KEKE-3310 file (N, C-alpha, C; in steps of 0.2 Angstrom, whole numbers, plus 5000, padded with zeros to 4 digits):
npx = (5446:5458:5469:5481:5482:5483:5496:5503:5503:5510:5523:5525:5527:5539:5547:5547:5555:5567:5571:5573:5583:5593:5597:5600:5607:5621:5629:5634:5624:5612:5614:5612:5599:5593:5596:5588:5576:5574:5575:5563:5553:5554:5552:5539:5532:5534:5528:5515:5512:5511:5499:5490:5485:5500:5504:5496:5499:5512:5511:5504:5512:5524:5518:5513:5524:5532:5523:5524:5537:5540:5532:5537:5550:5547:5541:5549:5563:5566:5564:5558:5541:5528:5514:5511:5518:5510:5498:5501:5504:5492:5485:5492:5488:5475:5475:5481:5471:5460:5466:5466:5452:5447:5453:5451:5452:5458:5458:5463:5473:5490:5498:5505:5522:5523:5510:5494:5486)
npy = (5440:5449:5444:5452:5455:5443:5441:5450:5443:5432:5438:5442:5429:5425:5435:5432:5420:5425:5434:5425:5417:5427:5427:5413:5407:5397:5392:5391:5388:5390:5404:5408:5404:5413:5425:5423:5422:5436:5443:5438:5441:5456:5458:5454:5462:5475:5473:5471:5483:5492:5490:5492:5502:5509:5512:5505:5492:5490:5491:5480:5470:5472:5470:5457:5450:5452:5446:5433:5430:5431:5421:5410:5410:5406:5393:5386:5389:5389:5400:5407:5404:5415:5422:5436:5440:5433:5439:5453:5451:5447:5458:5467:5460:5462:5476:5476:5468:5477:5488:5483:5481:5493:5499:5503:5495:5503:5501:5487:5491:5495:5510:5523:5530:5544:5547:5552:5544)
npz = (5483:5474:5460:5461:5475:5480:5475:5483:5495:5492:5489:5502:5509:5503:5508:5521:5520:5515:5525:5536:5530:5530:5543:5546:5535:5530:5520:5503:5495:5503:5504:5491:5489:5497:5491:5479:5484:5489:5477:5471:5480:5481:5467:5464:5473:5468:5456:5460:5467:5457:5452:5462:5477:5482:5496:5504:5499:5503:5517:5520:5515:5523:5536:5535:5532:5544:5554:5549:5550:5564:5568:5562:5567:5580:5578:5570:5572:5585:5594:5609:5614:5616:5623:5623:5611:5602:5604:5600:5586:5582:5584:5575:5563:5562:5560:5547:5539:5541:5534:5521:5519:5518:5507:5491:5475:5460:5446:5435:5427:5425:5432:5424:5423:5433:5432:5440:5453)
capx = (5452:5460:5476:5486:5482:5487:5503:5506:5504:5516:5529:5526:5529:5546:5550:5549:5560:5574:5573:5576:5589:5599:5599:5602:5611:5627:5632:5633:5617:5607:5614:5609:5592:5591:5596:5583:5569:5574:5573:5556:5549:5553:5549:5532:5530:5534:5523:5508:5512:5509:5492:5486:5488:5507:5505:5493:5502:5518:5509:5501:5518:5528:5514:5512:5531:5533:5520:5526:5544:5539:5529:5542:5555:5544:5539:5554:5570:5567:5563:5553:5534:5526:5507:5512:5520:5504:5493:5503:5504:5485:5483:5495:5484:5468:5476:5482:5465:5457:5468:5464:5445:5445:5457:5448:5456:5456:5457:5468:5478:5496:5499:5512:5527:5521:5502:5491:5482)
capy = (5443:5449:5441:5456:5455:5436:5441:5453:5438:5428:5442:5442:5423:5425:5439:5427:5416:5428:5436:5419:5416:5431:5425:5406:5404:5395:5389:5395:5386:5394:5411:5409:5403:5419:5430:5422:5424:5443:5445:5436:5445:5463:5459:5453:5467:5480:5472:5472:5490:5496:5489:5493:5507:5507:5513:5499:5486:5490:5490:5473:5466:5472:5467:5449:5447:5453:5441:5427:5429:5430:5414:5405:5409:5402:5387:5382:5390:5388:5406:5405:5405:5421:5424:5443:5441:5431:5445:5458:5449:5447:5466:5469:5457:5466:5482:5474:5467:5483:5492:5480:5481:5500:5501:5501:5495:5508:5497:5482:5494:5499:5517:5525:5535:5551:5547:5552:5538)
capz = (5483:5467:5459:5463:5482:5481:5474:5489:5500:5489:5491:5510:5510:5501:5513:5527:5518:5514:5532:5539:5526:5532:5549:5546:5530:5532:5515:5497:5493:5507:5503:5484:5490:5501:5486:5475:5488:5489:5470:5469:5485:5479:5460:5465:5477:5464:5451:5463:5468:5451:5451:5469:5481:5485:5503:5507:5497:5507:5524:5520:5514:5529:5541:5534:5533:5551:5557:5547:5553:5571:5569:5559:5572:5586:5577:5566:5574:5592:5598:5614:5613:5620:5622:5621:5604:5598:5604:5596:5579:5580:5583:5568:5557:5562:5556:5540:5537:5541:5528:5515:5518:5517:5501:5485:5469:5455:5441:5434:5423:5429:5431:5420:5427:5434:5432:5446:5455)
cpx = (5455:5467:5481:5487:5485:5494:5507:5508:5510:5522:5530:5529:5537:5550:5552:5555:5567:5576:5576:5582:5595:5601:5603:5606:5618:5631:5631:5626:5612:5608:5611:5602:5589:5591:5590:5576:5569:5572:5565:5551:5548:5550:5542:5529:5529:5529:5516:5507:5510:5502:5487:5489:5495:5507:5502:5496:5509:5517:5507:5508:5522:5525:5514:5519:5533:5530:5522:5533:5544:5537:5534:5548:5553:5543:5545:5561:5571:5566:5557:5546:5532:5519:5507:5513:5514:5499:5494:5503:5496:5482:5486:5490:5478:5469:5477:5475:5460:5459:5466:5457:5443:5449:5453:5453:5454:5454:5463:5474:5484:5496:5505:5516:5524:5513:5499:5487:5474)
cpy = (5443:5446:5445:5456:5448:5437:5445:5448:5433:5431:5442:5435:5422:5430:5435:5423:5419:5431:5430:5417:5420:5430:5418:5403:5403:5392:5393:5394:5390:5401:5413:5408:5410:5425:5429:5424:5432:5446:5444:5440:5452:5463:5458:5459:5473:5479:5473:5480:5495:5495:5491:5499:5506:5507:5507:5493:5485:5488:5483:5469:5466:5469:5459:5446:5447:5447:5434:5425:5428:5423:5409:5404:5405:5395:5382:5383:5391:5394:5404:5408:5411:5423:5432:5444:5439:5436:5451:5457:5449:5454:5468:5466:5460:5472:5481:5472:5473:5488:5489:5481:5489:5503:5498:5501:5500:5505:5492:5485:5497:5506:5518:5530:5542:5552:5547:5546:5539)
cpz = (5476:5466:5462:5471:5484:5480:5479:5494:5498:5491:5498:5512:5509:5505:5519:5526:5518:5521:5536:5536:5529:5538:5550:5541:5532:5527:5509:5495:5496:5506:5496:5485:5493:5496:5481:5478:5488:5482:5469:5474:5482:5471:5460:5468:5472:5458:5454:5465:5463:5449:5457:5472:5484:5492:5506:5505:5502:5514:5525:5520:5520:5535:5541:5535:5540:5555:5555:5550:5560:5572:5567:5564:5578:5584:5574:5569:5581:5597:5603:5613:5618:5618:5620:5614:5600:5598:5600:5588:5577:5579:5576:5562:5557:5558:5549:5536:5536:5535:5522:5514:5516:5510:5495:5479:5464:5449:5440:5429:5427:5427:5428:5425:5427:5434:5439:5447:5454)
residu = (MET:SER:LYS:ASN:TRP:MET:LEU:VAL:ILE:VAL:ALA:ALA:VAL:PHE:GLU:VAL:GLY:TRP:VAL:ALA:GLY:LEU:LYS:HIS:ALA:ASP:SER:VAL:LEU:THR:TRP:VAL:MET:THR:ALA:ILE:ALA:ILE:LEU:ILE:SER:PHE:GLY:VAL:LEU:VAL:TYR:SER:GLY:LYS:ARG:LEU:PRO:THR:SER:THR:VAL:TYR:ALA:VAL:PHE:VAL:GLY:LEU:GLY:THR:ALA:GLY:THR:VAL:ILE:SER:GLU:MET:THR:VAL:PHE:GLY:GLU:PRO:PHE:SER:TRP:ALA:LYS:ILE:GLY:LEU:ILE:ALA:LEU:LEU:LEU:VAL:GLY:ILE:ILE:GLY:LEU:LYS:LEU:VAL:THR:HIS:GLU:HIS:ASP:ASP:HIS:PRO:ARG:LYS:GLU:GLY:GLU:ALA:ALA)
# end
């Protein structure tokens, strides 16, 4: 797995953090941490999107963020456990892995504004 795909995973981890922060932040410190997580998440996502196919990067980012958010809600924040949710997350992850497997990196050079892929 390339460095850029690892960065997409890092961006998704920060996405889980800021989504949880939007729901559970209750002090200035937690709101500041949420804002920092948003900046890091989208900054890393944009950086990766310049080096990888944007549509696949976004699908992987959102899918991993969704799966991570649902799992963290059940494990950390007391959301009721559901096998149906676990099954649907597994299906989502299969789709994400499939997209990653069929997407080929063009090169490690970022595309310039208006340049064709």
